[in-house]
PyMOL Python script that loads the backbone (N, CA, C, O; Angstrom):
from pymol import cmd

cmd.read_pdbstr("""\
ATOM      1  N   MET A   1      10.743  22.842  45.002  1.00  0.00           N
ATOM      2  CA  MET A   1       9.763  23.142  43.985  1.00  0.00           C
ATOM      3  C   MET A   1       9.966  22.182  42.818  1.00  0.00           C
ATOM      4  O   MET A   1      11.089  22.033  42.336  1.00  0.00           O
ATOM      5  N   THR A   2       8.933  21.545  42.367  1.00  0.00           N
ATOM      6  CA  THR A   2       9.019  20.538  41.315  1.00  0.00           C
ATOM      7  C   THR A   2       8.364  21.054  40.043  1.00  0.00           C
ATOM      8  O   THR A   2       7.267  21.611  40.080  1.00  0.00           O
ATOM      9  N   ASP A   3       9.046  20.863  38.916  1.00  0.00           N
ATOM     10  CA  ASP A   3       8.485  21.248  37.623  1.00  0.00           C
ATOM     11  C   ASP A   3       7.746  20.040  37.061  1.00  0.00           C
ATOM     12  O   ASP A   3       8.379  19.084  36.613  1.00  0.00           O
ATOM     13  N   THR A   4       6.430  20.070  37.079  1.00  0.00           N
ATOM     14  CA  THR A   4       5.638  18.917  36.634  1.00  0.00           C
ATOM     15  C   THR A   4       5.657  18.752  35.121  1.00  0.00           C
ATOM     16  O   THR A   4       5.331  17.675  34.622  1.00  0.00           O
ATOM     17  N   ARG A   5       6.030  19.788  34.381  1.00  0.00           N
ATOM     18  CA  ARG A   5       6.071  19.674  32.921  1.00  0.00           C
ATOM     19  C   ARG A   5       7.200  18.768  32.465  1.00  0.00           C
ATOM     20  O   ARG A   5       7.104  18.162  31.397  1.00  0.00           O
ATOM     21  N   ALA A   6       8.260  18.662  33.241  1.00  0.00           N
ATOM     22  CA  ALA A   6       9.414  17.856  32.856  1.00  0.00           C
ATOM     23  C   ALA A   6       9.214  16.380  33.177  1.00  0.00           C
ATOM     24  O   ALA A   6       9.997  15.541  32.729  1.00  0.00           O
ATOM     25  N   VAL A   7       8.191  16.053  33.936  1.00  0.00           N
ATOM     26  CA  VAL A   7       7.944  14.673  34.348  1.00  0.00           C
ATOM     27  C   VAL A   7       7.273  13.919  33.212  1.00  0.00           C
ATOM     28  O   VAL A   7       6.341  14.424  32.586  1.00  0.00           O
ATOM     29  N   ALA A   8       7.752  12.703  32.947  1.00  0.00           N
ATOM     30  CA  ALA A   8       7.154  11.878  31.903  1.00  0.00           C
ATOM     31  C   ALA A   8       5.724  11.527  32.291  1.00  0.00           C
ATOM     32  O   ALA A   8       5.443  11.331  33.474  1.00  0.00           O
ATOM     33  N   PRO A   9       4.805  11.442  31.315  1.00  0.00           N
ATOM     34  CA  PRO A   9       3.416  11.126  31.636  1.00  0.00           C
ATOM     35  C   PRO A   9       3.297   9.751  32.274  1.00  0.00           C
ATOM     36  O   PRO A   9       3.924   8.783  31.845  1.00  0.00           O
ATOM     37  N   GLN A  10       2.494   9.698  33.284  1.00  0.00           N
ATOM     38  CA  GLN A  10       2.230   8.449  33.979  1.00  0.00           C
ATOM     39  C   GLN A  10       1.030   7.764  33.328  1.00  0.00           C
ATOM     40  O   GLN A  10       0.232   8.428  32.666  1.00  0.00           O
ATOM     41  N   PRO A  11       0.888   6.452  33.503  1.00  0.00           N
ATOM     42  CA  PRO A  11      -0.253   5.753  32.914  1.00  0.00           C
ATOM     43  C   PRO A  11      -1.593   6.378  33.298  1.00  0.00           C
ATOM     44  O   PRO A  11      -2.539   6.314  32.513  1.00  0.00           O
ATOM     45  N   ALA A  12      -1.697   6.971  34.468  1.00  0.00           N
ATOM     46  CA  ALA A  12      -2.952   7.598  34.881  1.00  0.00           C
ATOM     47  C   ALA A  12      -3.267   8.815  34.020  1.00  0.00           C
ATOM     48  O   ALA A  12      -4.427   9.211  33.916  1.00  0.00           O
ATOM     49  N   ASP A  13      -2.248   9.414  33.399  1.00  0.00           N
ATOM     50  CA  ASP A  13      -2.465  10.582  32.548  1.00  0.00           C
ATOM     51  C   ASP A  13      -2.983  10.208  31.159  1.00  0.00           C
ATOM     52  O   ASP A  13      -3.525  11.062  30.457  1.00  0.00           O
ATOM     53  N   ARG A  14      -2.833   9.001  30.769  1.00  0.00           N
ATOM     54  CA  ARG A  14      -3.206   8.598  29.417  1.00  0.00           C
ATOM     55  C   ARG A  14      -4.695   8.760  29.116  1.00  0.00           C
ATOM     56  O   ARG A  14      -5.019   9.148  27.994  1.00  0.00           O
ATOM     57  N   PRO A  15      -5.613   8.494  30.028  1.00  0.00           N
ATOM     58  CA  PRO A  15      -7.021   8.724  29.697  1.00  0.00           C
ATOM     59  C   PRO A  15      -7.305  10.181  29.342  1.00  0.00           C
ATOM     60  O   PRO A  15      -8.195  10.447  28.534  1.00  0.00           O
ATOM     61  N   ALA A  16      -6.576  11.126  29.920  1.00  0.00           N
ATOM     62  CA  ALA A  16      -6.765  12.533  29.572  1.00  0.00           C
ATOM     63  C   ALA A  16      -6.410  12.753  28.105  1.00  0.00           C
ATOM     64  O   ALA A  16      -7.090  13.510  27.413  1.00  0.00           O
ATOM     65  N   ALA A  17      -5.363  12.106  27.629  1.00  0.00           N
ATOM     66  CA  ALA A  17      -4.986  12.226  26.223  1.00  0.00           C
ATOM     67  C   ALA A  17      -6.083  11.649  25.339  1.00  0.00           C
ATOM     68  O   ALA A  17      -6.364  12.188  24.269  1.00  0.00           O
ATOM     69  N   GLY A  18      -6.698  10.570  25.772  1.00  0.00           N
ATOM     70  CA  GLY A  18      -7.809   9.982  25.032  1.00  0.00           C
ATOM     71  C   GLY A  18      -8.997  10.918  24.960  1.00  0.00           C
ATOM     72  O   GLY A  18      -9.655  11.014  23.924  1.00  0.00           O
ATOM     73  N   ARG A  19      -9.276  11.610  26.054  1.00  0.00           N
ATOM     74  CA  ARG A  19     -10.374  12.585  26.058  1.00  0.00           C
ATOM     75  C   ARG A  19     -10.063  13.732  25.103  1.00  0.00           C
ATOM     76  O   ARG A  19     -10.946  14.213  24.393  1.00  0.00           O
ATOM     77  N   GLU A  20      -8.803  14.169  25.086  1.00  0.00           N
ATOM     78  CA  GLU A  20      -8.394  15.249  24.186  1.00  0.00           C
ATOM     79  C   GLU A  20      -8.593  14.823  22.736  1.00  0.00           C
ATOM     80  O   GLU A  20      -9.065  15.608  21.914  1.00  0.00           O
ATOM     81  N   ARG A  21      -8.241  13.604  22.428  1.00  0.00           N
ATOM     82  CA  ARG A  21      -8.393  13.096  21.067  1.00  0.00           C
ATOM     83  C   ARG A  21      -9.863  13.041  20.678  1.00  0.00           C
ATOM     84  O   ARG A  21     -10.220  13.379  19.549  1.00  0.00           O
ATOM     85  N   ARG A  22     -10.723  12.613  21.611  1.00  0.00           N
ATOM     86  CA  ARG A  22     -12.153  12.542  21.316  1.00  0.00           C
ATOM     87  C   ARG A  22     -12.761  13.931  21.169  1.00  0.00           C
ATOM     88  O   ARG A  22     -13.723  14.104  20.420  1.00  0.00           O
ATOM     89  N   ARG A  23     -12.228  14.905  21.856  1.00  0.00           N
ATOM     90  CA  ARG A  23     -12.756  16.260  21.792  1.00  0.00           C
ATOM     91  C   ARG A  23     -12.533  16.865  20.406  1.00  0.00           C
ATOM     92  O   ARG A  23     -13.322  17.699  19.960  1.00  0.00           O
ATOM     93  N   HIS A  24     -11.484  16.458  19.736  1.00  0.00           N
ATOM     94  CA  HIS A  24     -11.157  17.003  18.419  1.00  0.00           C
ATOM     95  C   HIS A  24     -11.407  15.954  17.332  1.00  0.00           C
ATOM     96  O   HIS A  24     -10.560  15.728  16.468  1.00  0.00           O
ATOM     97  N   HIS A  25     -12.565  15.327  17.386  1.00  0.00           N
ATOM     98  CA  HIS A  25     -12.841  14.225  16.468  1.00  0.00           C
ATOM     99  C   HIS A  25     -12.919  14.684  15.014  1.00  0.00           C
ATOM    100  O   HIS A  25     -12.591  13.905  14.119  1.00  0.00           O
ATOM    101  N   HIS A  26     -13.338  15.914  14.748  1.00  0.00           N
ATOM    102  CA  HIS A  26     -13.381  16.397  13.362  1.00  0.00           C
ATOM    103  C   HIS A  26     -11.968  16.492  12.785  1.00  0.00           C
ATOM    104  O   HIS A  26     -11.734  16.141  11.628  1.00  0.00           O
ATOM    105  N   LEU A  27     -11.044  16.965  13.594  1.00  0.00           N
ATOM    106  CA  LEU A  27      -9.656  17.040  13.151  1.00  0.00           C
ATOM    107  C   LEU A  27      -9.097  15.640  12.933  1.00  0.00           C
ATOM    108  O   LEU A  27      -8.401  15.397  11.947  1.00  0.00           O
ATOM    109  N   ARG A  28      -9.396  14.723  13.840  1.00  0.00           N
ATOM    110  CA  ARG A  28      -8.932  13.342  13.708  1.00  0.00           C
ATOM    111  C   ARG A  28      -9.502  12.725  12.436  1.00  0.00           C
ATOM    112  O   ARG A  28      -8.784  12.020  11.727  1.00  0.00           O
ATOM    113  N   ASP A  29     -10.787  12.976  12.129  1.00  0.00           N
ATOM    114  CA  ASP A  29     -11.398  12.450  10.905  1.00  0.00           C
ATOM    115  C   ASP A  29     -10.694  12.995   9.665  1.00  0.00           C
ATOM    116  O   ASP A  29     -10.441  12.257   8.712  1.00  0.00           O
ATOM    117  N   LEU A  30     -10.380  14.285   9.682  1.00  0.00           N
ATOM    118  CA  LEU A  30      -9.694  14.901   8.551  1.00  0.00           C
ATOM    119  C   LEU A  30      -8.313  14.287   8.353  1.00  0.00           C
ATOM    120  O   LEU A  30      -7.916  13.990   7.226  1.00  0.00           O
ATOM    121  N   ILE A  31      -7.587  14.099   9.441  1.00  0.00           N
ATOM    122  CA  ILE A  31      -6.248  13.498   9.359  1.00  0.00           C
ATOM    123  C   ILE A  31      -6.340  12.073   8.837  1.00  0.00           C
ATOM    124  O   ILE A  31      -5.542  11.670   7.990  1.00  0.00           O
ATOM    125  N   ASP A  32      -7.311  11.303   9.336  1.00  0.00           N
ATOM    126  CA  ASP A  32      -7.485   9.930   8.863  1.00  0.00           C
ATOM    127  C   ASP A  32      -7.801   9.896   7.369  1.00  0.00           C
ATOM    128  O   ASP A  32      -7.295   9.045   6.637  1.00  0.00           O
ATOM    129  N   GLU A  33      -8.642  10.830   6.926  1.00  0.00           N
ATOM    130  CA  GLU A  33      -8.992  10.900   5.505  1.00  0.00           C
ATOM    131  C   GLU A  33      -7.764  11.239   4.659  1.00  0.00           C
ATOM    132  O   GLU A  33      -7.552  10.652   3.598  1.00  0.00           O
ATOM    133  N   MET A  34      -6.963  12.184   5.134  1.00  0.00           N
ATOM    134  CA  MET A  34      -5.755  12.562   4.401  1.00  0.00           C
ATOM    135  C   MET A  34      -4.772  11.397   4.330  1.00  0.00           C
ATOM    136  O   MET A  34      -4.184  11.144   3.279  1.00  0.00           O
ATOM    137  N   LEU A  35      -4.593  10.693   5.435  1.00  0.00           N
ATOM    138  CA  LEU A  35      -3.674   9.554   5.442  1.00  0.00           C
ATOM    139  C   LEU A  35      -4.161   8.451   4.512  1.00  0.00           C
ATOM    140  O   LEU A  35      -3.361   7.835   3.808  1.00  0.00           O
ATOM    141  N   ALA A  36      -5.461   8.198   4.506  1.00  0.00           N
ATOM    142  CA  ALA A  36      -6.015   7.182   3.612  1.00  0.00           C
ATOM    143  C   ALA A  36      -5.787   7.573   2.156  1.00  0.00           C
ATOM    144  O   ALA A  36      -5.463   6.725   1.325  1.00  0.00           O
ATOM    145  N   SER A  37      -5.954   8.843   1.853  1.00  0.00           N
ATOM    146  CA  SER A  37      -5.733   9.330   0.492  1.00  0.00           C
ATOM    147  C   SER A  37      -4.272   9.162   0.088  1.00  0.00           C
ATOM    148  O   SER A  37      -3.981   8.741  -1.031  1.00  0.00           O
ATOM    149  N   LEU A  38      -3.355   9.487   0.993  1.00  0.00           N
ATOM    150  CA  LEU A  38      -1.928   9.322   0.700  1.00  0.00           C
ATOM    151  C   LEU A  38      -1.564   7.863   0.502  1.00  0.00           C
ATOM    152  O   LEU A  38      -0.787   7.530  -0.392  1.00  0.00           O
ATOM    153  N   ARG A  39      -2.119   6.998   1.326  1.00  0.00           N
ATOM    154  CA  ARG A  39      -1.833   5.562   1.187  1.00  0.00           C
ATOM    155  C   ARG A  39      -2.365   5.033  -0.137  1.00  0.00           C
ATOM    156  O   ARG A  39      -1.713   4.217  -0.788  1.00  0.00           O
ATOM    157  N   ALA A  40      -3.550   5.494  -0.538  1.00  0.00           N
ATOM    158  CA  ALA A  40      -4.145   5.030  -1.794  1.00  0.00           C
ATOM    159  C   ALA A  40      -3.321   5.485  -2.991  1.00  0.00           C
ATOM    160  O   ALA A  40      -3.205   4.757  -3.977  1.00  0.00           O
ATOM    161  N   ALA A  41      -2.752   6.675  -2.914  1.00  0.00           N
ATOM    162  CA  ALA A  41      -1.993   7.226  -4.041  1.00  0.00           C
ATOM    163  C   ALA A  41      -0.524   6.832  -4.025  1.00  0.00           C
ATOM    164  O   ALA A  41       0.196   7.103  -4.987  1.00  0.00           O
ATOM    165  N   ALA A  42      -0.071   6.204  -2.963  1.00  0.00           N
ATOM    166  CA  ALA A  42       1.361   5.927  -2.795  1.00  0.00           C
ATOM    167  C   ALA A  42       1.935   5.087  -3.928  1.00  0.00           C
ATOM    168  O   ALA A  42       3.052   5.340  -4.380  1.00  0.00           O
ATOM    169  N   ASN A  43       1.203   4.113  -4.381  1.00  0.00           N
ATOM    170  CA  ASN A  43       1.736   3.217  -5.405  1.00  0.00           C
ATOM    171  C   ASN A  43       1.045   3.411  -6.748  1.00  0.00           C
ATOM    172  O   ASN A  43       1.013   2.497  -7.571  1.00  0.00           O
ATOM    173  N   ARG A  44       0.494   4.596  -6.969  1.00  0.00           N
ATOM    174  CA  ARG A  44      -0.224   4.858  -8.204  1.00  0.00           C
ATOM    175  C   ARG A  44       0.335   6.124  -8.836  1.00  0.00           C
ATOM    176  O   ARG A  44       0.460   7.154  -8.173  1.00  0.00           O
ATOM    177  N   ASP A  45       0.666   6.047 -10.102  1.00  0.00           N
ATOM    178  CA  ASP A  45       1.132   7.235 -10.814  1.00  0.00           C
ATOM    179  C   ASP A  45      -0.096   8.028 -11.223  1.00  0.00           C
ATOM    180  O   ASP A  45      -0.947   7.525 -11.957  1.00  0.00           O
ATOM    181  N   LEU A  46      -0.194   9.258 -10.755  1.00  0.00           N
ATOM    182  CA  LEU A  46      -1.382  10.064 -10.982  1.00  0.00           C
ATOM    183  C   LEU A  46      -1.373  10.759 -12.337  1.00  0.00           C
ATOM    184  O   LEU A  46      -2.399  11.298 -12.752  1.00  0.00           O
ATOM    185  N   PHE A  47      -0.240  10.761 -13.036  1.00  0.00           N
ATOM    186  CA  PHE A  47      -0.130  11.409 -14.338  1.00  0.00           C
ATOM    187  C   PHE A  47       0.289  10.389 -15.382  1.00  0.00           C
ATOM    188  O   PHE A  47       1.081   9.489 -15.105  1.00  0.00           O
ATOM    189  N   THR A  48      -0.248  10.538 -16.584  1.00  0.00           N
ATOM    190  CA  THR A  48       0.234   9.716 -17.696  1.00  0.00           C
ATOM    191  C   THR A  48       1.599  10.264 -18.106  1.00  0.00           C
ATOM    192  O   THR A  48       1.935  11.399 -17.769  1.00  0.00           O
ATOM    193  N   PRO A  49       2.381   9.478 -18.820  1.00  0.00           N
ATOM    194  CA  PRO A  49       3.680   9.990 -19.271  1.00  0.00           C
ATOM    195  C   PRO A  49       3.548  11.280 -20.094  1.00  0.00           C
ATOM    196  O   PRO A  49       4.383  12.177 -19.971  1.00  0.00           O
ATOM    197  N   GLN A  50       2.512  11.378 -20.926  1.00  0.00           N
ATOM    198  CA  GLN A  50       2.307  12.589 -21.729  1.00  0.00           C
ATOM    199  C   GLN A  50       1.954  13.784 -20.841  1.00  0.00           C
ATOM    200  O   GLN A  50       2.462  14.884 -21.061  1.00  0.00           O
ATOM    201  N   GLU A  51       1.095  13.581 -19.845  1.00  0.00           N
ATOM    202  CA  GLU A  51       0.741  14.662 -18.919  1.00  0.00           C
ATOM    203  C   GLU A  51       1.970  15.140 -18.145  1.00  0.00           C
ATOM    204  O   GLU A  51       2.166  16.338 -17.939  1.00  0.00           O
ATOM    205  N   ARG A  52       2.784  14.189 -17.725  1.00  0.00           N
ATOM    206  CA  ARG A  52       4.003  14.545 -16.994  1.00  0.00           C
ATOM    207  C   ARG A  52       4.956  15.354 -17.884  1.00  0.00           C
ATOM    208  O   ARG A  52       5.523  16.351 -17.435  1.00  0.00           O
ATOM    209  N   ALA A  53       5.133  14.933 -19.136  1.00  0.00           N
ATOM    210  CA  ALA A  53       6.009  15.654 -20.066  1.00  0.00           C
ATOM    211  C   ALA A  53       5.476  17.066 -20.320  1.00  0.00           C
ATOM    212  O   ALA A  53       6.250  18.023 -20.358  1.00  0.00           O
ATOM    213  N   ASP A  54       4.158  17.199 -20.495  1.00  0.00           N
ATOM    214  CA  ASP A  54       3.556  18.522 -20.704  1.00  0.00           C
ATOM    215  C   ASP A  54       3.773  19.414 -19.490  1.00  0.00           C
ATOM    216  O   ASP A  54       4.117  20.588 -19.630  1.00  0.00           O
ATOM    217  N   ALA A  55       3.573  18.862 -18.305  1.00  0.00           N
ATOM    218  CA  ALA A  55       3.750  19.640 -17.074  1.00  0.00           C
ATOM    219  C   ALA A  55       5.203  20.076 -16.914  1.00  0.00           C
ATOM    220  O   ALA A  55       5.467  21.206 -16.504  1.00  0.00           O
ATOM    221  N   GLU A  56       6.143  19.194 -17.232  1.00  0.00           N
ATOM    222  CA  GLU A  56       7.559  19.547 -17.126  1.00  0.00           C
ATOM    223  C   GLU A  56       7.931  20.639 -18.125  1.00  0.00           C
ATOM    224  O   GLU A  56       8.731  21.521 -17.810  1.00  0.00           O
ATOM    225  N   THR A  57       7.357  20.587 -19.332  1.00  0.00           N
ATOM    226  CA  THR A  57       7.605  21.626 -20.338  1.00  0.00           C
ATOM    227  C   THR A  57       7.060  22.965 -19.863  1.00  0.00           C
ATOM    228  O   THR A  57       7.731  23.991 -19.978  1.00  0.00           O
ATOM    229  N   GLN A  58       5.843  22.954 -19.329  1.00  0.00           N
ATOM    230  CA  GLN A  58       5.240  24.183 -18.813  1.00  0.00           C
ATOM    231  C   GLN A  58       6.049  24.745 -17.647  1.00  0.00           C
ATOM    232  O   GLN A  58       6.264  25.954 -17.559  1.00  0.00           O
ATOM    233  N   LEU A  59       6.493  23.870 -16.759  1.00  0.00           N
ATOM    234  CA  LEU A  59       7.287  24.316 -15.615  1.00  0.00           C
ATOM    235  C   LEU A  59       8.606  24.937 -16.071  1.00  0.00           C
ATOM    236  O   LEU A  59       9.037  25.953 -15.525  1.00  0.00           O
ATOM    237  N   ALA A  60       9.241  24.333 -17.062  1.00  0.00           N
ATOM    238  CA  ALA A  60      10.499  24.883 -17.576  1.00  0.00           C
ATOM    239  C   ALA A  60      10.278  26.282 -18.153  1.00  0.00           C
ATOM    240  O   ALA A  60      11.099  27.176 -17.944  1.00  0.00           O
ATOM    241  N   ALA A  61       9.170  26.475 -18.878  1.00  0.00           N
ATOM    242  CA  ALA A  61       8.872  27.795 -19.448  1.00  0.00           C
ATOM    243  C   ALA A  61       8.611  28.813 -18.346  1.00  0.00           C
ATOM    244  O   ALA A  61       9.073  29.951 -18.428  1.00  0.00           O
ATOM    245  N   ILE A  62       7.886  28.416 -17.332  1.00  0.00           N
ATOM    246  CA  ILE A  62       7.604  29.315 -16.203  1.00  0.00           C
ATOM    247  C   ILE A  62       8.897  29.696 -15.499  1.00  0.00           C
ATOM    248  O   ILE A  62       9.104  30.865 -15.171  1.00  0.00           O
ATOM    249  N   MET A  63       9.766  28.722 -15.267  1.00  0.00           N
ATOM    250  CA  MET A  63      11.017  29.000 -14.563  1.00  0.00           C
ATOM    251  C   MET A  63      11.927  29.917 -15.382  1.00  0.00           C
ATOM    252  O   MET A  63      12.652  30.732 -14.811  1.00  0.00           O
ATOM    253  N   GLU A  64      11.897  29.795 -16.703  1.00  0.00           N
ATOM    254  CA  GLU A  64      12.674  30.710 -17.548  1.00  0.00           C
ATOM    255  C   GLU A  64      12.186  32.143 -17.369  1.00  0.00           C
ATOM    256  O   GLU A  64      12.986  33.072 -17.268  1.00  0.00           O
ATOM    257  N   ARG A  65      10.851  32.316 -17.329  1.00  0.00           N
ATOM    258  CA  ARG A  65      10.298  33.664 -17.141  1.00  0.00           C
ATOM    259  C   ARG A  65      10.620  34.202 -15.759  1.00  0.00           C
ATOM    260  O   ARG A  65      10.949  35.379 -15.608  1.00  0.00           O
ATOM    261  N   VAL A  66      10.528  33.345 -14.747  1.00  0.00           N
ATOM    262  CA  VAL A  66      10.851  33.767 -13.375  1.00  0.00           C
ATOM    263  C   VAL A  66      12.311  34.195 -13.298  1.00  0.00           C
ATOM    264  O   VAL A  66      12.629  35.227 -12.707  1.00  0.00           O
ATOM    265  N   HIS A  67      13.193  33.407 -13.891  1.00  0.00           N
ATOM    266  CA  HIS A  67      14.618  33.731 -13.877  1.00  0.00           C
ATOM    267  C   HIS A  67      14.880  35.058 -14.591  1.00  0.00           C
ATOM    268  O   HIS A  67      15.620  35.904 -14.090  1.00  0.00           O
ATOM    269  N   ALA A  68      14.267  35.231 -15.761  1.00  0.00           N
ATOM    270  CA  ALA A  68      14.462  36.472 -16.516  1.00  0.00           C
ATOM    271  C   ALA A  68      13.969  37.672 -15.714  1.00  0.00           C
ATOM    272  O   ALA A  68      14.617  38.718 -15.702  1.00  0.00           O
ATOM    273  N   GLU A  69      12.837  37.529 -15.052  1.00  0.00           N
ATOM    274  CA  GLU A  69      12.301  38.633 -14.247  1.00  0.00           C
ATOM    275  C   GLU A  69      13.201  38.911 -13.047  1.00  0.00           C
ATOM    276  O   GLU A  69      13.417  40.070 -12.692  1.00  0.00           O
ATOM    277  N   ALA A  70      13.722  37.873 -12.426  1.00  0.00           N
ATOM    278  CA  ALA A  70      14.614  38.052 -11.276  1.00  0.00           C
ATOM    279  C   ALA A  70      15.893  38.770 -11.696  1.00  0.00           C
ATOM    280  O   ALA A  70      16.384  39.636 -10.973  1.00  0.00           O
ATOM    281  N   VAL A  71      16.429  38.418 -12.847  1.00  0.00           N
ATOM    282  CA  VAL A  71      17.629  39.084 -13.354  1.00  0.00           C
ATOM    283  C   VAL A  71      17.309  40.542 -13.661  1.00  0.00           C
ATOM    284  O   VAL A  71      18.112  41.429 -13.370  1.00  0.00           O
ATOM    285  N   ASN A  72      16.149  40.794 -14.244  1.00  0.00           N
ATOM    286  CA  ASN A  72      15.701  42.152 -14.551  1.00  0.00           C
ATOM    287  C   ASN A  72      15.571  42.988 -13.286  1.00  0.00           C
ATOM    288  O   ASN A  72      16.034  44.128 -13.252  1.00  0.00           O
ATOM    289  N   LEU A  73      14.953  42.445 -12.253  1.00  0.00           N
ATOM    290  CA  LEU A  73      14.761  43.169 -10.999  1.00  0.00           C
ATOM    291  C   LEU A  73      16.080  43.408 -10.290  1.00  0.00           C
ATOM    292  O   LEU A  73      16.235  44.410  -9.592  1.00  0.00           O
ATOM    293  N   GLY A  74      17.025  42.509 -10.459  1.00  0.00           N
ATOM    294  CA  GLY A  74      18.305  42.628  -9.777  1.00  0.00           C
ATOM    295  C   GLY A  74      19.094  43.855 -10.181  1.00  0.00           C
ATOM    296  O   GLY A  74      19.928  44.322  -9.405  1.00  0.00           O
ATOM    297  N   GLY A  75      18.862  44.398 -11.374  1.00  0.00           N
ATOM    298  CA  GLY A  75      19.587  45.565 -11.832  1.00  0.00           C
ATOM    299  C   GLY A  75      18.951  46.889 -11.442  1.00  0.00           C
ATOM    300  O   GLY A  75      19.551  47.942 -11.653  1.00  0.00           O
ATOM    301  N   ARG A  76      17.755  46.859 -10.878  1.00  0.00           N
ATOM    302  CA  ARG A  76      17.059  48.095 -10.516  1.00  0.00           C
ATOM    303  C   ARG A  76      17.608  48.662  -9.210  1.00  0.00           C
ATOM    304  O   ARG A  76      17.841  47.911  -8.263  1.00  0.00           O
ATOM    305  N   PRO A  77      17.818  49.979  -9.147  1.00  0.00           N
ATOM    306  CA  PRO A  77      18.366  50.596  -7.926  1.00  0.00           C
ATOM    307  C   PRO A  77      17.474  50.392  -6.705  1.00  0.00           C
ATOM    308  O   PRO A  77      17.985  50.153  -5.611  1.00  0.00           O
ATOM    309  N   GLU A  78      16.136  50.483  -6.868  1.00  0.00           N
ATOM    310  CA  GLU A  78      15.261  50.331  -5.695  1.00  0.00           C
ATOM    311  C   GLU A  78      15.335  48.926  -5.114  1.00  0.00           C
ATOM    312  O   GLU A  78      15.132  48.736  -3.915  1.00  0.00           O
ATOM    313  N   HIS A  79      15.622  47.954  -5.951  1.00  0.00           N
ATOM    314  CA  HIS A  79      15.755  46.581  -5.469  1.00  0.00           C
ATOM    315  C   HIS A  79      17.055  46.413  -4.682  1.00  0.00           C
ATOM    316  O   HIS A  79      17.085  45.694  -3.683  1.00  0.00           O
ATOM    317  N   ALA A  80      18.104  47.055  -5.116  1.00  0.00           N
ATOM    318  CA  ALA A  80      19.407  46.926  -4.457  1.00  0.00           C
ATOM    319  C   ALA A  80      19.396  47.545  -3.072  1.00  0.00           C
ATOM    320  O   ALA A  80      20.161  47.115  -2.209  1.00  0.00           O
ATOM    321  N   ASP A  81      18.544  48.554  -2.828  1.00  0.00           N
ATOM    322  CA  ASP A  81      18.508  49.236  -1.535  1.00  0.00           C
ATOM    323  C   ASP A  81      17.642  48.541  -0.498  1.00  0.00           C
ATOM    324  O   ASP A  81      17.663  48.938   0.667  1.00  0.00           O
ATOM    325  N   ARG A  82      16.888  47.525  -0.871  1.00  0.00           N
ATOM    326  CA  ARG A  82      15.944  46.900   0.059  1.00  0.00           C
ATOM    327  C   ARG A  82      16.598  46.346   1.306  1.00  0.00           C
ATOM    328  O   ARG A  82      16.016  46.437   2.387  1.00  0.00           O
ATOM    329  N   GLY A  83      17.775  45.782   1.199  1.00  0.00           N
ATOM    330  CA  GLY A  83      18.428  45.173   2.349  1.00  0.00           C
ATOM    331  C   GLY A  83      19.187  46.164   3.204  1.00  0.00           C
ATOM    332  O   GLY A  83      19.647  45.809   4.289  1.00  0.00           O
ATOM    333  N   ALA A  84      19.331  47.390   2.747  1.00  0.00           N
ATOM    334  CA  ALA A  84      20.121  48.389   3.481  1.00  0.00           C
ATOM    335  C   ALA A  84      19.342  48.944   4.662  1.00  0.00           C
ATOM    336  O   ALA A  84      18.121  49.086   4.600  1.00  0.00           O
ATOM    337  N   ALA A  85      20.054  49.256   5.738  1.00  0.00           N
ATOM    338  CA  ALA A  85      19.421  49.850   6.920  1.00  0.00           C
ATOM    339  C   ALA A  85      19.113  51.308   6.638  1.00  0.00           C
ATOM    340  O   ALA A  85      19.871  51.990   5.947  1.00  0.00           O
ATOM    341  N   THR A  86      17.984  51.790   7.182  1.00  0.00           N
ATOM    342  CA  THR A  86      17.610  53.184   6.955  1.00  0.00           C
ATOM    343  C   THR A  86      17.894  54.039   8.140  1.00  0.00           C
ATOM    344  O   THR A  86      17.635  55.242   8.110  1.00  0.00           O
TER     345      THR A  86
END
""", "prot")
cmd.dss("prot")
cmd.show_as("cartoon", "prot")
cmd.util.cbc("prot")
cmd.orient("prot")
């Protein structure tokens, strides 16, 4: 008994892969568009230095609130029991 899944694809199998690619042309178009967008943005800074500084300040404030809330939740009894088996 031979397992055909373990066999490397033969050159005759390659046209089937081409048909599969053509069948999903909308997905291929989307992927091509995404790759083109990534290539276009690769060497371009999308934020000005001021925008980047503002975003970093906002992120730091958000993370402080998240940390404070996590510390607050950590002391609650119902939170401590979540991992326990029932």
